[in-house]
N, C-alpha and C positions, 0 to 999 in steps of 0.2 A: 506492499501499498503505499504509497506518497504520504510525504510531509503534510496534506491538507486535510486539516480533521472535515470532516461533510458526514453532514447528517436532515435526516429526511425528513417530514411531519406530514402529517397524513390526517387533516382536518377537513371536513362538510362545507363548513359556514366558511364562507368568505372571510368575513369580517375575522374568527379567531383567526382561520386562519394564515393571515394577514398582519394582525397580532403578534403571535406564535414569533415570523420569521423575520419581521422586525425585530425581534426581539433579540434574539439571536445572532444577529449579521453581525457580526467585526470579523477582525483582518484573518487572515489562515484560515477562516475556514464559508467550505462552500453551504449553502441553506438550499436544498429543494423542494417545493413546499405542494406537495400532490392532494388535491380534495374527491379522491375516487378509491379507491381500493384498487380497481388494475391497474393505473396509473403508479403505482404505489407499486406495487406487483414488480412490473417492468421497470421499475427504476432499481430495487434491488437485485433484481439479475444482469445489470449493465455496471451500478456502479458498488464498489465497499464502503457500505458506511456507519462512522463510529457512532451514530447515532440516530435515534431512531423514536420518533415522538409521535402517538397516536393517541385517539378515544378510541372508544373500546366498538361504540358504534356508529353503522355508518346510515345506509339508504334502505335496504334491502329487511320486509321484519322478519321477527324471529330468528335475525343470523347478529355473530357480533364477531361481521369483518373484523376488525379491531385484534381479537383473541386472536381469531384467525390466522390472522397477517403475522399474529407474537408466534404464534405455531411454527408457520411458514417461516421464519428464519430461527430458531432453534433446530429444526431442521436440520435448516442447509448446516449447522455448526457453526452460523454465526460469530464474531467474540466483538455482538456491535449493543452497546448500551441499549436498555430500552422503557424510557419514560412515557406513561399511557395518565391523559386528561380524561377524566370524568366525572360527571354530576351524576351516573349510576350506582344503585345502590351497592352495603357491604359486601351480598355474594357474587357481586361482579366485580368487584374491588381484591374478595379474596382470592375467584378464581383469575385473574389477570396477574396476578402474584404467583398462583398456582402454574402456570402457566409459562414462570418467567421470566416478569414487569420488574427492575429494578427499583422503577418507582411509582407510586399511584397518587397522581398529584388533584385533586378533589377542586372541581369548578364552582365556583370561580375564584378566578388565580389573578397574579398583577405578573407585570412583565421582569420584576427582581425577581422573583421564584423562577421562573422558567431560568432565568440565567445562572441561578446558585444552584439548578443542576445540573449543569453543564462546564468542565471545566474550561478556564480559557487554554485557544490553542496555544499549543510547544511552538508552532513557527509561525510568526506573525511579518513571511516577507513579504508576503501576499491577499491582494486585494480583496476585501470579499466580495462574494456572491455570493447571489440572491436568487433562483431562480425558478415563476412560478406557472409549474405544469400546467395547460388549459384540460377544463374537461369538453365531451367528445360535443355539450350542448356550448356549450363557449364557440368552438369549433364552428359546426353550424352554425349558429346562429349570430354570429361575424363576420366579421374583414379577413380571419385570417388565411385561408384558400389565395394560393395563388399558382398559376399553373405558366410550366419552363417547357418550351417545346421543342424537339428536335425533329430536323428533318429528313424524312424519302429520300432518296435523290433514284436519278436515271443513271444507273454503271456506265451506261452507253457515251454521256453526258452530264457530272454530278455539275455543274453549273445552275443544271435545272432541275429542280425541284418537285417530285410526283407528287405527297403531303407534310402534313408534320404531327408526329404522333406530340402527342399532351399529355407532361406528365407532373401530377399533383408536388408540388410546395408548400408545408406548411411554413408562415412566419412565425418565430417563434426562435427562442434562444433554448426550448426543456429539448428532453433526448425526441421529440415528435418530429424536428427538424428534419431527423430522419422517415424517411415517407414510408420504410415496410414497418419502422414501429410504431408511425401514426395509424395503417391500418388492420395491424396486429389483434392495435386497444380496441380498434371498432371491434372489430371480429370476436375481441372477450368479450366490451361489452350488449358481445349481439345486434353491434347495431352496422353490420356494415354496409347494409342498403344503402342504409341513409346515407353513410359519407359515400358514398360511389354514386349517390345519385345528384348529393348536393354537388361536389370535384365534377360529373358532367356536367351541369349545368353552366359554372364556371366556369370550366376549357374549353364551353362553348361560346359562352360571350368573352372570355377574351381570346379566343382563336376566329374570332368573326369577320375580319378584314383580311386572314393567314387565308381562308376559305374561297378566297377570290384567285388566292393564285395557288392552292392544291388541292387536298382533301382533308379533316381533319380526323384521326386516328386519336380511339376516347376507350382506355384498358377502362372495361366491369371487369366484377366478378363473378361469376357462374351463376352464384345467388338470385344473383338479379331476376333470374329465367323463373322465379319464383314468388314475382313482384312483377308481370308482366306488365299488367295495365297501368301499372304508376309506373314504373321504370319509363313505359311509350309514354305519357302523359309529358313525365321530366325532357326526358329527351325532345321531343317535337314543340313543347313548351317556349322550351329554351333558343329554338332550334329557329322560329317566328319573332321572338320579343329579339332576337340579335339578327335578323335577314337574314340569316343561314341555311342555305339550302337542306333541305334531308336529302339528297343527290352530292354534295359535297364531305356525309359521315361514314365515318368507319366508325362499328363499334368492334374491338379490340376485347376478343374473349381470353382472360388470361386463364394460366394451370394454377392459380392459388385453393383451387378446389377444385367437386366433379361437380358437373352438372345435374340438372334433375331429371328426370321421365323426360325422354325424350321427344315421345308425341306431344306434352308441349312444347319443348323446346322447340323443334317445328313446325307446328304452330305457330307459335309467336312469332319468328323469323320468317316464317313465312308474309305474316302480318307488316310487321318493317318492314319487310326485300322489299313493298308493295309502295309504300312512303318513298323508299327513293334508298333509302337506309341499307350499307351493304357491312358485311361480315367477313372478321381476318379473326383465327385462331393461332396466339401469341403461345413462342416457344412452346414448339410441337416437340411432346413426346421424353422434355422435360420432368415433369413430375405426377400431372390426372391426365391418365390417355386418350386425348377428346377427338378418336380415330375414330369412335362408332359415330360421334356426332358430325362426320365432315359433310356427309350426307343428309343428312339432317338439318342443318343450317345453311349448306350451298357457301361457303364463305370467298368471297373475292382472292383472298388473300392469306396464307400460309404462313407465318412470322418463325427463323430458325432461328432459334435462341442464338447470344453470343454465347453461352457457352459449346456453342457448335461452330459460331463464325470467324471468332478469334483466332488469328494465326492458320487457318484453317489449313490452307496450303500446306503447313509445315507437320500435318496429324494426318496421319489416314483413316484412322478410321474414323473420324469427324467428321474427314474427307467424303465419305463411305454417307456418312449418315447427311451429308448435306445433297451427293446427287441422287439418293435416296426420294429425299423429300419435297426434293426439287422435281422427281418423273414421278411420283404420287401427286402433287399437285398439276401438274403437266392435265391427267388421264381425269382431274376433278373441275379440268377448266380456271384451276387458281392461280394467282400471281403467285411467286414467292420472295417472299423481301431478307433479305441474309442480315441483320445483326451482327455488328460487333466489329466491325469492316475499322483495323485502326492504324491500317499502314496502307502505301502503296500498291504491296507483293499481293495481302487479302483483296482490293480492289481490283486488280487484273485477275485475279483465279473468280471472282463472283462474275465476269463478263465474260473469261473466257470455255466460264460452265453454261455461261446462257441466260446468270438469274439475271433478271432485269430489273430492280430493285436493293438501296442498299440503302443501309442506315448505322454509322458509328461514328466515332473520335472525329478518324478520316476526315468527314465529310461533315462533320461539324456541331461542337456538343449542345444541349438546350441550353437556350434562350427568351429571352422574350422575345415574346410574340413584335414589338416592336423592330429589335433586333435583326430578326430575319426578313420581315417586309422589306427592310430598305438592301436586304444582302437579295432576294431572289424577285422581287419584285417589279427586277424589270426584262426577266427573265419567265416572264408567267406567257 
């Protein structure tokens, strides 16, 4: 562990959470404040904490999530000092001690009481850092979601972009700045579809001008097919509001989970295709095999993961996979997009193999829509 004293706060009430964080702000100390147990668990998985300060109860009835958090810390064998703040009765206070709490502090309390419970940092050479982790409701109701776009180009002439993949980012300095963790958090909350819908709508709005240059490709979790009517309404309403033609939209089905019943998927995709929306499969073959769904969805594009695309020319195994997917795409009248093109050599391989579209750092990193408009508008 580094010399920084790292403290995790878990408190559902925003005012109390802020009070605790302010009381513990000090040089040589990093404070991370969460307002639900799901984000707290993810913080514990990511960082070694010297102290955890938590309430006993949270949002779910008949569940004492703060006590379960203590169990999680103890099961992990972490040498963490656990402080419980609560207005619960004596039985729950005793239970907190039984599970391993070092201190149980009764509400209301003062900032001085909190400061007295945490020893001063040994190393004060670094500045105080306090990070508030937004809740999913904060994210969905606020203006924290931002979209970057990565160009997909014609391999024969990369100055021409065929389209742009929308990549959701969160404007925050918390752990959810990592988009993978953000969507994992939404899954743990059981609300990944809510986040997917908000991200898709924001991407359409942000990329409206780019849609005049090329297609907009939106990543979607397979779970959205279980909420097809709602999701379709969100997509169509956002497109109408942003004046984006549905014919310029591609829904890129990720391999973050299995697709629901294929009969439903086929019916939903047929309706959306009639609106002009196209489909793509992302990371074909990486996690959950979507090969059975290709005939049902009839994707316009198959995207080969950067796992296989990066330096494919020097890897015979990956080369064979790319060639097989390219042959599969031809049989289904789909185009292939090779991801992970980072060098001139991989770019040459894509052209020589007959792959029409490429994506990767060699052509461009994710960027704001305005930057890409400046680069590609003259070649539209």
